[in-house]
N, C-alpha and C positions, 0 to 999 in steps of 0.2 A: 518762847516754847518754854517751861517747862521740864526737865529731862532727869530722868532716875542718876547717878549719881555711881556705874556700874560701862563697861567694855557695850552692855548691852543699850544704856540709853546713848552714848556716843556714836556709837554703832547706826541710832534710829534716825542722830541730830545729825550725821553726814548724810544719810537717806535722805533725809526730810533737807535736805538743802538743795541738792542733786533737784530734786523735782521739779522746786521752788524756781530754781536760776533757769530751768526748760524751760517752768512755765512762762519766764520773763522775759525769752526767747535768748538765751543765753545758753545755746542748746548740748549735751550730749554731748563727750568726744570733742572738742575743742579747746584750745589752747586756755581758755579763758573757767570756765566752766570745769575743770581737772585741778586750777591751782585753784579756782576758790574751795575748791573742796576738801583741798588737799586740807591748807589754813582752818576750812572750819574741821576737819582729823584730826589736828596738832593738834586744834586748840583747846577738842573737847578732850581730845583723848588723855592733856594735860590736866585738866579737871577734874578729871576722873581718880587719874593717878596722884595727884600732888593736892588738890583739892578738895581732897573727900572725907565731909564728918558725914559719923552713922546716921541714916533719917534722914540727911537734907539731900535734892538736889543742886543740879548746876542750870542757870540759862545761855538762850542760847535768844541771838540776835541776829535776824539777817536784815539789814534797809540800804537803799541807795535815795538820791531826793532825782526824778527822773532832770535828765538830761547831763545828769550831771558825770560820769563818764568813772567812777564809783562806786560800786562795795565796801561796805565796814559789816564786818563783822565782831559779836561780840559774847563772851561768853564770861557769863557772870560765879564763882562759887566762894563758899561760906568760908574760908581760911584764909585770914590774913598774915601770918604768921607767917606762912612757906612764899614766898615770894620772886618772878619771875627775871628771873637774870639775865642783862643782853650778856646773849650765847659769842666766847671768841673761838672761828673755827679753830678749828685743827689743823694746825701744819699737815701731822703723818692723819692721813683715817687708818684707823684702826678698823681693828673685828667687834665691837662695843657693836649693843643692838638695840639701843637707847641714849638716847640726849643729845639726838638731833635735832628733836622737830623745832622750836625756836630757830634754827643754826633755816631751816628748809622755811621761817615762817618767813625772817627777815628777811629771805633772799627773793619770796613770792612776795611780797606784802611794797606797794607806796611804801610806808611807813603801821607802826606799831605799838605800842603802850601798852601800859595798865594804872588800874588807877581804885583806889578804896571806892563800896561797895555802898553807894546813899544814905541805902536804905536798910540795914545792918551789917554786921561783918559779915565781912569778906572785899573780896575784890571781881574788877572787870578787868579780864584782859580780851583789847581789843585789835586788830588789823582790820590794815582799811588793801584794798585790791583793789591798781586802775588801772585803763582795758587802755595799750601802750594807742601811741596814734592822738591826729587831731580832731574827732569827730566818734562822737558815741556811737558804736553799733546795735544798741538796745535801746529798750522804754519801759523801762515795767510799770510805770502806769498805766499803760495800752497794753504789756503780757503780750506784745511782738517782737521783730527785727524789724528797722525798720531799713527805708532803703541802703544800698549799699549793704550791704553786712552781705560776706561772702555763703557758698554750701559749706 
């Protein structure tokens, strides 16, 4: 989906993903749901803050392969000259209110990276969230929880 490159657009993207995850059987209030929504919040906020070009939107894609145990979040913005950097975890926690988004993403995601946008100017920043444990707790294909998922 496309969203306006504004704080409101980032907020709407986050809410859409929260609803979609719940429909896929990853319920509100669970750790996977909250972690994925936080990843979306950070990546979309970065697209608004660092990838904004007047009159251009950012794009969000959330997908999974059935039985993969992974949810992939992709956020595309129109700026290629402002690239994400691998975050260095600060040794001392300061009082800064910004600059920790990719540290959070790196901590929550199994892996993340970026690549140039293939169909125009810009970049796509992506992150993959992998469910802990050997089994997949949900089925996006059926939109229901599978056996063995706790309440």
